N, C-alpha and C positions, 0 to 999 in steps of 0.2 A: 614209216608204215609201220603195223604191230603184225607182224607175222606167228600166229600159233607157234612157235618152235616147237614143243613136245611133238605135232602132227606130223612137221614136216619132219624130225628125224627118225620119226617112226616109219614113216612115207621113204625116205632114204634108205635106211637100212633093209625095210624088206625090199624095194626095186635094188637094191645092189648086192642082196644074198636071194635075187628071181625069183621073189614070193609075187607075182605079177599081180594075181587076183587083188590079194588085200591094197597093196598099193596103188589098183587102181580107184580101189572103194577111197582109201583115203583121199585120194588123186583129186575126188570127183568133189568132196567136203572140202577141200583148200579150194576150190572153182569158184565157190558161191561164196566163201571171205575173204578172197584174193581179188577174184577177177571184175574188180568193180571199176577200176580203172587202169590207164597205162602200166604203171610200174607194178601192178599185179599182175594185169596182162603178161611183162616180161618175166616176172619172176613163174607164173607158172610155164611159160612157154621153155624156163631152164628145167623144170621138173619132169617136163613132158620130155626134153629131147633125152634127160637121162635115164627116167623108162625106156624111151625107143632105142636107147642105145644096147642100154644092157638085155635087153630083150635080143637084142641082134645075135646072129649065131657069126657073121663077119668081126673076127674080131679088129683085123687093121683099119675097122672104120670106126669102133667104138671109141670114142675121145677119151672113155673110166681108163682104158690101159696105157692111154700115154702119161698116167698124172705120175707124178714118180714118187719113189719109194722111198728117197732120203727126206728127214723131216727138215732139214737144212732148203732143199731144192722147193719142195712141199710151201713153205713159210713163205718163199721165191712166188712161188706163182699163186699163194691170197694176198701179198702184197700188190700183185698186178691187178687183181680182180679188187679189190679196195682201190686202187686207184681211177679204175673205170668206171668205180660207182660214182666217186668224189670227183670224178672233172664235169668241170664245168658245162663241155659240148657232149656230154651224153644224153641223150634221152632218158624220158620218164621211164619208157621203157626198157630200156639200156640199163638204169640204173635197178631196178627191179630184177632184171637176166643176171647179171656179175653179182647181185646179192645175194642170188642164188646159188651160184656158185663159189660163193666167198663162204658164205655159212657151210657146203658142204667139206670143203678144203678144210677150213678150222676144225668143221665136227671130226675128221680126220685125225687131224694134224693132235687135237685135245683126248684122242682114245674115245671120242663119244660111237663112232662108228667106225666097223674094218667091213670090210668087202672083198669079194672076191672079183680076179680078174678073170677071163674068159682064155684059155687055149683056143686054138682055129678048130675044135668042133664046138666050142658052145660050152666046154663043162668048166663047170667054175676051176679055180684056181687060186691057191691063200695069196694073200697079199698083205702085206703087214708095213708098219710106216717102221723104217729105222737109221739110227741114228748114224750120221756120217763121221766114219770114225779119224777122217782128217779133220772134223772140225775140232776134235776134242784136243785138249792142252797136252 
């Protein structure tokens, strides 16, 4: 499926930096272009979940806080999402859903998206990708 990557990237940056009103406007535009089939509905479900999770003030339920900081571990997460996208037993909805998560994690790895994690108060705290010092020769 042809995904408007620039719009998705902008949506993710806004959502992860808690600019919810603008993120919602972009999400509404994405619904028009992506919501026509099961794959698109899965992709939109993931984006909606990301927005909902970042809006939550209860950090123990925010999946974003569970994304690893180390680049090596982020790569493992990306590979797991990719396996789910390519799995012959995944439905079209699941392929779309995991495609959105794969795009997010790869964008973080490639430095295209930075995001703030939440502390227990709902306030952002800085989160950046770290190289794993043990993986260097």
